[in-house]
N, C-alpha and C positions, 0 to 999 in steps of 0.2 A: 471255474473261479467266480466270486463273486462281486460285483464294483458295489461301492457304497458310495452314495450322495451324500454330499455333504453341503448344507446351505449355509452360507456366510453370512452370520447376523452382525453387524458392524457394533462396535461397542457404543452404547450410550454414555457420552462422554459430557457430563456436567461443565458447563461453562459459567462461571459468572463475571460481572462487569470488570472486577479489577483483572482476572484471566484474560479477557478479551482486549482490555486498554494495554495490558504487558505486551501482547502478541502484537498487537498493533504499533505500538512504540519500536519493538524490537525489529518489525519489519520496516517499519518508514524509514528507522533509523539506517538501517543497511542500504534501501532504496535510492533516499535521496542523499546518502552522506551527510546529511543535517542532523546528529543525534541531538542537539540541544534543542532545535524547534520540534523534534519528533518529541521528546519528552513533555516540553511544555504543550503541544497539543493533545497529549495525554492526559495532563491535568485538567487541561480545557475541558475536554470530554468527559471525562470519570467526574467533573463537577456536574456538567450539564445534564448527565443521566443520575446522577448521587440517589434519587429515589429506586434507582435499580439494584444497589448495593446490596452484596449479601444473599443474592437470589440467584438459581440459575435462570441463564436469558433464554427465552425462545430464538429459534432461528430467525425470524422476523426481526425480533430486538437487536440480535449480533450484526443482523444486516443494516439495522438504522445505525447502531453503534460505529460499523465499519464507515459508512455513507458520511457520517457526521465528523468521525475522525479525520478522515480524507480531505473533507472540506478544509476544516481547521489547519490541514499542513499545507495544502495545497495555498491557500490564503497568506500564511505566513511565510512560506518561500516566495510567493508573488510579491509580496508587499515590504520582504525583508530588506534591510539595508546593508546588513553585515556581507563579510565575504563568502561565509558559508552558503548563506540565502541565496547569493548571486551565481556560487557555482551550484547549488542544487538546482535554481532557476533553469540555467543553461543546460543542467542534464533533462530536466522535464520539458523543456522544448525539443531537445534533440530526438527524447523516446516518443513525443507525439508525433513528430514529424515521420521517424520511422514507422509508427505504426498505422499511420495515415498512409504512408506510401505502400506498405505491407496490404491493408485493406483495398487499396486499389488496384491489386495485382500484381505489385512491385515483385520481384525476387527478395528475398528477406536479406541476402547478405549485400544486394546492389542498393538495398533500401537503408541498410544501416551506414554504408559507405557514403550514399548522397547526405543524410540527416547531419553525419558527423562533417562534412563538406560546408554545407549551408550553415551550419552554427559554430563551427571552428571547435569544436568538442573532441578533444583526440581519444582514441580507444572506445570500449563500450561505455553508453550513457547508462 
């Protein structure tokens, strides 16, 4: 019986600015619980990189778009005065504490509990 070797060749998917921004907005809305802020961050990001519209983005361009979007969304959440931004800010702080504790060697479940107790955020942030 002969074995056949198969090489996995990943599909080369073309990603445009609008594709990337749409993906970031969806993920940002889910992660932060602040869909309006994610949408506005997406509009700001698309405007900032408007010269890149309508063509495929390179991997480095996608990373730049992701970093820019993340910075805009964080800024909106940190500076926002509405209740949704406040809730998202508390979740962001909780996740940051949890991640810092895990990186310091804490057990993930213990770090999660400690972060939630420190911030008063109930459940999974």
